[in-house]
N, C-alpha and C positions, 0 to 999 in steps of 0.2 A: 923274647928269648927266655925270660924268667918263668913265664907261664908254661912254655914248652918243656923247660927243664923240670919244673915241679910236676907236671903231668907224667913225664917219663920216669921220674924218680919214684913217684907213688905207684905207677904201673909195675915197675921192676920190683918194688918192695912187696906189693900185693901178691906177686907170684912166688917170690923167694923167701919172704919173711913177713907174713901177714900181721903178726903181733907188732913188729916194728913199724909197719905201715900205719896201723891204728895210732901208735904213739906219734908218728910224724903228722898225721892228719889232725890230731888234737892239738899238736904244737902250732900248726898253721892257724887253726881256729882261734887259739889263744892270742897269737900275735895280731891277728886281724881285730879281735875284740879290743885289745889294749891300744891299738892304733886308733880305732874309732872313738875310744874313750878319751883320747887326747894325751896319752902317756908320752912324755917327751922322749923317752928312751926308744919309742916305737914310731917316731916321726917318719923315718925312712923305712917303710914297711918291707920293701924288696931286700934291702941290705940286712936288716935285723933278722928277718925270717930265714934268709940264706945262712946267716951265721949260726943260728940256733939249729937249723936242720942239719947243717954239716957236722956240727958237734954231736948231734943225736944219732945220725945214721952211720957216721964214720966215713973214713976216706975211701974205702973200697967201693961202697955204693955210690959215693959222690963222684969219684973219678970215672966209674963205669958209666954213669948217667951222662957225664960231660962228654965222653967219647961218643955215646949214642946220639946226643944232640948235635955234635959236630958232623957226624955222618948224615944225619937227617937233613941238616941245613945244606950240606954239599949236594945231596941228591935233589933237594927241592930246587936249588939254584940251577942244576943241570936240566931238570925237567922244564923249568920256566924258560930257560934259554932255548931248549929244543922246541917248545911250543911256540915261542916267539918267532923262531926262524921258519917254522911251518906256516905261519900266518903272513909273512912278508911276501908279497907277490914279486915275481921276477920283473926286473926293470927292462923296458924295451930299449934297444939301441936307437940312436938317432936315425939310422937308415930305415928301421922298421917303422918308426913314427912317420917319416916322410912318405913312405909307401902307402900307409893307411890313411894319412891325413889329407 
């Protein structure tokens, strides 16, 4: 979920505010770097990156992206259910089985 959110956030920023998108990308890179260096404040990379990004991009972009992710997940689940129901063969009744058996 975090990666989907990040991808959608950066996609939205790249279209609507490219300079803020660059700031956000650099922020993510810095968080990853500090995590890899073993900085104890960056032990939980997902959480820390999310906190910094939210403060940087603001609530409007953050909430908009949250709504997009929610819609995306809902459509994904619906498609998955639809595809699963298409793959399940119809069950034969016991009468049909006895006739063919």
